[in-house]
N, C-alpha and C positions, 0 to 999 in steps of 0.2 A: 903554448901560453903559460906563463909562469903562475905558480900557485899564489893566489891572493893570501895575504896575511889576515887571518881571522882571529880576533882576540876572544879567547874562551871565557865564557861567563860561568859563575858558579851554578851547579845544578839546582840549587834552591831558588833560583830566580822564580818570580811569581808566575802563576799560569797565565796572567794577562800580558806577557812580554810582547812588545812591538818591534818592528824592524828599526824604527826611529830610535828606540830606546837603547839599541846595541851599537857598539862602536865598531861596526863593520866598515871596511874601505868603501868609498862611494861606489865603485864598480861593483862590488858584491851585493851591496844594498839595492842598486839599480836592477841587477839580475833577479834577485829574490822578489823584488816588487813586480817585476815582469812576469815571473812565474805565478805569483798571487793573482795578477790580472788576468792571465790565461785561464786559471782554475775558476775565477769568478764568472768569466765570460761563458765557460762551458757549462758550469753546474747550477747557475742561478735559476734558469728556467726549469731545468730538469728537477731541481729540489722542490720547486713548486709543484710539479707533475707528481713527484713522490707523495707530497702531503694530499693532493686532491685524490690520488688513487687509494691512499690509506683511508681517507674519509669514506670513499665509495665502497671499500671492502668492509669497513666498520658498519656502514649503513645496511649492507646486505646481510652481514652477520647478525645485526640486531633484528632484521626482519625475519631471520630463520631461527632465532633463539626461541627457547621454550620458557625460559623463566624471566620474570620481570627484572630481576637483579642484573642479569646479563644484558638485557636491553638498556637498562639505565646506565650501566657502565659504558656500553657503547656510545650512547648518546652524550654522555658526559665527556668521553674522549674526543668525540667529533667537535663538541663545544670548545674544548681546550686546544684543539689543533687550529680551529678557525681564529681563536682569540690570539694565539701565539704565532700565526703564520707569518705576520709582517716583521716579527723580531727574530725569526729563526735563521734566516740566511745571514744577517749581520753578525749574529753570534757565531754561526758556522765559519764565517770569513774570518772574524776575530781569533778564533781557535786555530785556524789554519795559519794565520799570520804568526801567531805565537809558536806554532810548531816549526815554521820556517825560520823564525828569529833564534831558535835553540839549536840549529844545526851545528853550531860550533861548540856546543856544550859537551862535556865528556859524558858518555853513557851513564845512566843511573847505577848506583851501586849494586843493585839487585840484577842488573843485565849482565850476568856472567855467562860463560860458555857452558857450565854444568847445568844439569836439569834438577838436581836435588837442592832444594831450598835449605837455608840455615834454619836451626830450630827456632831462633827468635823471629823469623820471618813467617812461621807458620801461624795460620789464623783460620777461624771458621768462616766459611762463605754460605750465605743463604742460598737456598735452591734457585730462587728467581735470577740473582746475580750470576750464579753459575750457567744458567741457562742462557742468559744474555750474552755472557762472554763466549759461550759454545758457538752461538749463532754468529757473532762477529768473527770468530776464529775460522768458522766453515766458509763464511763469504771471502774472507781474505785468502785462505788457502786455494779456493777455486781460481780467484783472480791471479794469484801468484803463478799458479800452473799455466793459465792461459796467456800470461803477459809477462813471463820470466825473462825474456830477452830484452824488452824494452825497459823493465825495472831495473835489470842489471846494468844497463848502459846508463840509466838515469842515476843510479846509486853511484856510479864512477864519477859522473859529472858533478853531482852534489858533493861528492868527497872532495874534489878540487876546490869548490867554493868554501867548504868547511876547513880545508887544509887537514883532513882527517883520513883515516883508512876507508875503503870503500863501505857505503852504508847499505845494509841489507834492506829487503823490501819492507819488513815489518817495522823498521824505524825510519823509513823514507817519509818525510812529511806528506807527500802526495801518494803515498803507497796506500793499498786497499785497507790495511788494518787501521793505519792513522786516520784515514778518511772516515772510517766507520766510528772510531773512537771520538773524533771531533764532532761527528753528528751525535753521538750519544751525550757528550757534554752540553752541546746545545739543546738537546731534548730535555735534559734534566731541570732547565728553567721552566718547563711545563709541568703541570700536575698530571703525569701520565704514569700508569703502572708499568711494570716491567714488561708485562704481556703486550701491552699497547706499543711500547718502545720496540719491541721485537717486530711487530707488525710493520713499524716505519722501516726498520733495517731490511726487512724482506722486500718491501717496495724499493728501497734505494738499490738494493741488489738487482732488482728486475729492471729498473729504469736506467740506472747509471752505468753498470758495469758492462752491458752489452756494447756500449759506446766508449768504454774506457780507453781502448786503444787509440782513439782520436786525440784524447787528452794526452797521453803519454807521448805519442808521436809529435804534437804541437810543442810540448815542452822540450823534448829532445831537439827538435828543429830549431827552436828558438835559441837554445843554448849552443847549437852549432853554429847558427848565424852570428853569435856573440863570440865564437872562437873558443868555446869552452870544449877541450878535447874534440875538436872538429874532425880529426882523422880517426877517431876511435870507431871500431867496426867489430862485429862478430865474426870470427873465422871458425867455421865448424870443423872438428876434428875429423879426419878421413883415415879409414883403415887402409892397410897395404893392399888389401884384396878388393879395392873399390871397383865398381862395375866400370866396364870400358865405356869410352866416349859414345854417346848416342844411346846407351841403355836407358831403360826405364820408360814409364808410360808417357803419353803425350801430356803437355803441360796444361791440363784443364784447370779452369779457375776453381779455387776452393769455394766450398759452400759453408761459409762461417756461420750463417744463421739458419735456424731451423724453425719450422712452425709457420703461422700466419705472418704476412708481410704487415708492418705497422710504420713503414718508412715514408716520410712525406716526399713526393716528387720534387727534385731540386735540391735535396740535401746532399751535400758532398759527402763522399766517402774518402776520407783523408788516408794517405798512404800508412800501411802498417810495416813494422820493422821486418816482418818476415818477407816482405816483397824484395828486399835488398840482396838479391842473389849475387854470388861471386860471379866473375867473368867467365871462368871455366864452366860454371853451371849454366849460364846463358848460352855458351857456345854448344854444350852438349844437348840442351833442350832444342836449340834451332837446328842442329844436326838431325835430330830425331824428325822434326818437321820436314826437312828436305827428304829424308828416307821415305816418309809418307807420300809426299809429292811425287817422288820417283815411281812408287808403286802405282800411284793414280796414272802417271803418264804412261806406264806400260799398258794400261787399259785403253788409252786414248793417244797413241803416239803422234798423231797428226797435230792435234792441239798443243800437246806438250812440247813438241818440237819447234814450235815457233819461237824464234829469237834464239835458238840454241844451235843452230847450224850456220856456219860462216867461218871466215879465215881471219878476221880482224876483231879482236875482243874490244867492246867499247869501254873506256876508262869510266869510272863512276862520276868523275867530274863532268864529262860530256853528257852522260846521261841525266844527271841532276839538272844541267843547264837546259836541256831540252824539256824535261818535266817542269822546270820553272816556267819555260815559255808557255806550256800548255795550261799550267796553273792559272796564269794570268788571263788566259783566254777562256777559262771555263765558264759556261753558260748556265750551269745548274740544272741541266735537263735530267740526267741520270748518270751514275758511275758507270764507266766502261767496264766490260768483261775483261779478264785477263788476256784472252786471245785477240780482241779488238785493240786493246791498249798496246799490246807488244807489236802488232802489226803496224799500228800508226807510229810508234817509236822507232821501228826499224826504217820506215820511209823517211823520217826526219833525220835519223843518224846516218843515212847513206852520205850525207854532205860532209861528215866528219871522218870518213875513212878514205884511204888512198884510192886512186882510180884503179879500177879493175878488182878491188877487194869487195867483200860483203860483210856487213856488220854482224857481230854475234854478241849476245849478252852474256856476262859472267853468270855462271850457274847460281851463285848465291843471290845475285840481282834478279834474275829471272824467277827464282823462287819466292823471293820477297814480293815481287809484282803479283804473282798468283796468289799468295796468301792474302795480301791487302785486298785484292779485287774480290776473293771469296768471302773475306770478312764483310765487305760493305755490301755484296749481294745479299747476304743473310741479314744484315741490319735492315735493309730496305724492306724486307719481306714483313717486318713488324711495324712499319711506319705507314701511315695513310698516305696514298699517293697525292691527295690534294692538300695535304698540310704544308705549312711553311718548312716543317723539319726536312721534308724530302728534298726540297731545294738546297737547303743549307748543307745537308749531308753530302750531296753530289759535289758541292763546292769544296767540301773537306777532303775529298777522296785523294786528290793528287798531293796536297801538302802532307797528309798522313803518310802517303806512299814515300814521299821524299824523306821524311823524318825516319821512317822505319828502314830505309836503306843503310842509314848510319846508326841507328839506335834500335837493336832488337828487342829491347825492354818493352817496347810498344806492344808486342805480341804476348809477353810473358809476365807483366806485372799489371794486376788489375787496377792499381791506384796511380798509374802513370798519368801526368797531367794532360797529355794529348787524348788518352783514353777517356778521361773525365769530361773533357769538352765534348767529344763525340757522343758519350753516353747521355749527357745532358740534352743535346740537340735531338738524339733518338728518342729519349724518353718522353720530350715534348709531343713528339708525333705519335709515340705509341699509347700513351695513357690519356691524353686530352682529346676526347673524342668528340665533344660538341663545343660550340662557340663559347657558352657560358663557363666551360671548364678551362679555357685558355687564359694564361696571364699575359696580357698584351705587352706589359713592360718587360717581361722576361723574353718574349720573343723578339722584341726589338733590340735588346741588349745582346741576345745571341746572334741576330742578324749583323749587328755592328762588330761584334768580335770575329765572326766568321769572315766578314770583308776585310778585317785587319790581318787575319791569317793569309787570305788570298793575296793581299797586296804587300804584305811585309815580310812573310816567311821566306827565308832564304837559306834553310839548313840548320839554324840555331834553335835547337829545342827549348832554350830559355824563354822564347816568345810565348810558348804555351804556359809556362809557369807564371809569367806576368798577367797573361790574359785570365787565367784562372783565378789569380789574386783579385783582379779587378772585379771579376764576376761574383765572387764570394759575398760582397756586400749586397748585391742585388738579391742573391739567393737566400741569404739570412733574412732579409726583408721580406721576401715573398713568402717564405715558410712561416715567418713570425706572424704576418697578417692572416695566413690561413689558420694558424693555431688560435690567435685571438678571436677570429671570427667563429671557429668551431666552438672554442670556449663559451662564448655567449649563448650559442644554441644549446650547448649541454647544460649550462646553469639554468636556462629556461626550462629544459626537460626535466632536470632534477627538481625544479620547482613544482612542476606539474605532478611528479611522483610524490612529493612530500604532501602536496594538497590532496591527492588520491588517498594516500595513507591516513591523512587527518580525517577525511570524510568517512573512510571505513571505520576508523576508531569511534567517530562520533555517531555513526548509524548503529554500531554495536552497542554503544553506551546507551542510546535512546531505546533501542530494542530491549535490552536488559532492564531498563528502568520500567518499561510498560509491560514486561512479561508477567503473566499472573494476575494483572490488574483489568477489570472491565471499566474502562473510562469511556466517555462519550466520544463518537466519531470525530467531532470537530477538534476536541482536545488531542486526540491521536494525530489527526492531520497536522495541526499547528506544531506539535512537538516534532513529528517525523520530517517536517520540511523547514519551517522557520528556525526553530530552535536548534535543529541539527546543523544548520549553517553557522549558527553562532558558536556552538561547540567545535566545529571544524576549523573556523578561523582562529579560536583561542588556541586550540591544539597545534596549529601551525605556527603561530607567532610565539606563543609562550611555553608550549609544551603539555603534555597530559598530566605532568606532576605539578603543575603551577597551582598556586592558590585560586587564580581566576577560573581555572577549568574546574577545580573542585567546587567551587561556589555555584558555577552555573549548572553543574550536574546536580548539586543539592537543590537548586531552584526546580529542575525538572522533576525530581522526586517529590518535592513538596506539592508541586501542582498536581501530580498524578495522585499522591495521597488524599489531597483535598477533593479531588473529582471522583473519589472511589467510596461509595457508601459502605461497601462490606469490609473495608480496610480495618485491620485490628486496632489500629490507633488513629482512626479517622477523626481529623479535626478540621472543620471548615475553616477557611480564611476569614479573619476578622477584618474590619475596615483598615486599621492601621497597617496590618501586614499586607492587605491587598494593595494599598497605596504604595508601600515599599516596593513589593515585587513588580508591580506595574511600572514603576520608574526604571527599575534595573533592566526589566525586559525591554522596555522601549529604547534605552540607550544602547543595549547590545544589539538590537535589531538594526538600528541606524548605523552601527559600525560595519555591518555586513552589507550595506547598500540599500537598506529599505527606506522608502520615502518616510518622512515624519509622520504623515497622516496615516499611512498603512501600519507603520511600526506601533503607533499609539493604539490603533483599532485592535491589532493582534494582541498587544499587551493587556488591553482592557478585556478581551474576550478570554484570555487565558487566566485571569485573576478575578473573574467575576465570583462573587460569594456563591451563586447557584450553579457552580460548574457541574454538579452531579445530574442536572437535567439534560434534556435533549433539545436545547434551544438551537444550537447549530451556529455556524458562522454565516453572517449576512452574506446574500447572494452575490452582491457587488464585490465585496472583499474576497470571496472565494475565487471569483473570476479572475481578479487581479493576481492573486496567488498562483493560480494555474498558469497564467501568461507569462509570469516572471521567471527569468533564468536563474536557477539556483547557483550557489557558489561552487565553481569548479565542475559545472555540469558537462563541460566539453571534455573532461578527463573521463575516459571509459576504460576502466580495468578490463583486461581480456577474460571473457567468460570461461569458466572452467571447462565447459563442454567443447569449446574451441580447441583445447589441448587434448583432452581425452578422446576427441574424434579422430586424432591423427593415427595412421595405420603404422605398420612396423617400421618401415623405411623412413617415413616422415617423422615418427616418434624419435628415432635414432638421431636424424638431423636436427630435431629440436634440442635434444640434449647436447649435441655437439655445439649448437649456436650459443647455448647458454654458458659454454665453457670458453668462448672466444674472448680474447682481451679487448678492451676498448681500443679503437683505432686500426681494427683489422681492415684491410682492403678486400673488397668483394667485387666480383663482376656479375652484372646482369646480363644474361646471355638471351638474344633473340634469334629465333630459328628463322626469321624472314632473310631472304637472299641479300647479300651485299650489305648486311647490317652488322657492324662490329660491336663486341661486347662494350658495355659501358662500365667503367671502374668507379666505385663509390667507396666512401669510408665509413665503416660502422662505428660512428663516434661514441654512441652510448645506447644502452638498452636497459630496459626495466623489467624485472620478473614481477614487479607488482602491477603496473599497467599493461604489461606484455607488449609494449611499443619499443620500437628501435629507431634511432635517429641516424639518417645518412646525410653526408656532406660530400662535395666534390673536391677536386684538387686544389681549389682556392678556398675551401673552408666554408663555402656557401651551402645552406641546406637545400638538399634536393629531394626529400621526401621523407615520410615516416611510415613504417610498416609494422604490422604485428608479428611477433615471433612464430606464431603458428603459420601465417601466410608464408613467411620466409622458409619454414621447414618444408612446407609443401613444394615450394619453388626449388629448393635445393634437391629434394628427392626426385623432381621432374627434370634436373639437370639445367634448369634455367637460372640458377644462382650457384656461385662457386666462390670458394675462398682463394684469394691470391696468395700462394706460398712464397715464403721470404727466399727459400733455397733456389727459386728460379733465377734470382739474382737480377742485375741491371741488364738493359737491352744488349749492351755490347758483349757482356759475358755470356749471355744466352746465345748470341750469334756466334761468338768464338767457339763454344762448346758444340754447336751445331756443325761448324767447319771441321772440327777434330773428329766428330763423329763420321762424317762423310769420308774424311781421309782414312779413318781406321777401317772403314768397310773395304778399302782397296788392299790392306795389309794381308788379309787371308791368313793362310796357314805358313807363309813364307817369312814371318817375322823371325828374327833371330832370337836365340834364348836369352831371356832377360829383357827382351824388347817389347813385350806385350803389356797392353795397359791393364792395370789391376782392376 
């Protein structure tokens, strides 16, 4: 592709530059707009998650803070994030567009190769700004190390668009440092301290960069499709003393993620640049697999020899034709074992050989059949036999085998499109245990696509790419519905937690007001019940620092003072003050749901001039008060003794649960026979109420449990965390196959051939 002509703009161009304002050729502008659209699609939702998680973190920090100033700072930051949430992503997108629009600009004068600045460039930097810059630098450095290859390829392709030398990762508009800087500029429109901006950066690092490879792969793939250095690839340097062909350990799937699994079922894992192995690397890896199969065959020569003894080698075209015939006759009962399949193939292939000859499979083809059959046998172990996935997997067995005969990447690349499709089908049968967990729309879509594979696949692997692209819209919609549903339940749970906090604060305030004062019982009852509800609602809606809350606290103190004869400054209520307070109290009680009649009666009793007596509350009113549900009465904070009663193992589990990130998948294990574990998502938990919210794979609430109960269940082995490193079902199955083959290697593996 020829280098597009890009007209350079002065470096002094305003920070608000847009693609439309630059005189780029139409093709370059179209490509940059496409990149902008890809980033917007990938990051819009994740940026909302970043803000929500930052609010959660600040909320927990305020609850644990010792000083009033720290709590106030946290609440202010939370309010500011909520206020500016709607504007943040548009500002982020505008900053990214500005960075893309400036790729043709020459580097700034200060961007020199040396590291020593000029004297006139030296300036004092405050500690907060230095800390903020250090955090961004650390995030960028970690991401550059993890994604160096993809960033390097992207820098080459952006250089073509800009008609400039290769662009390094720090200057790449979609590079880690640039994205953090753009986020920082968007945050500066909010009234946040540097400390709170750093908190947002850390959440950005936690939420966005674990999935950053998907974004880079999507942009590289888009530019390749648009013929921007389409043939560019990374060729690793090899030393003269490289290991011989077949050396090295088995090609186990990498465990890129560590810790609890927070991945939604149905989310595609897009291919990563590291999966693009050179042809000789694929050949070496497959040769290793063949050697392991040969060792397995030595232990069972009868089964291994099926299809390997004869005098006429079956051409692969004939083998593929017979497999295609079997594929279209598939009944979806169960995948055949390698022994049965090869036996049936030999019977059908007998018609393809000369009279008097016996068919024999090529060694590579026979090994491929064995490997695919072993893989599907392992996958089926993780799938419920009565699930739709079991039938669909059986129907995919032969098409995947036909593809593997010509494309060995099926075994060796975790993000191969065919593997993605098999994994999605297997995942639906492995994780959706109950009917309410199953997304019927996705099952129907998978069934349609599998039938298309059975009816249309004829050796061209591009069919799987097309089908996966068709499926992506359904998957995104499914995951988005689950997330929206989960978010609603989480918001409701957060509201209950805030109400619990408001009630606790109101109760402490009333208790502090009554402390040391001997007031009549009915005054104490009305204040600790009715007026505590008023304070809780005001604290929830307007905050404990609001004028309304202070005024209501002052009313409580005035009532206590008027009802206490031995108060140092005791002054009874006069008629004017009594009428004023009565009206204030009546209106406040009506706002928390008291009927006008009850609110008026309570207000009159609280503001009687003779409140120092023992007249008490009328019996009828007292009965109605006792029968009335109080504000937030359904929110029960976890009792302290429920936690302190936990034994050593349960206490350790309790601390572990409190460290789990929101969204962790957990399995509830039943020891009843033939009962599979049920997987649920720990969407949210509160250390205030001690409650945890669980949803299923569709984002629907399946229950709430106390953290203490969860700790006891975990200690008893009835609750466990799903670890991310277990990987998708197909990767788990593949690693199990390799472990089995490894067991046959014994001590006879040649030097350098052992698994690390």
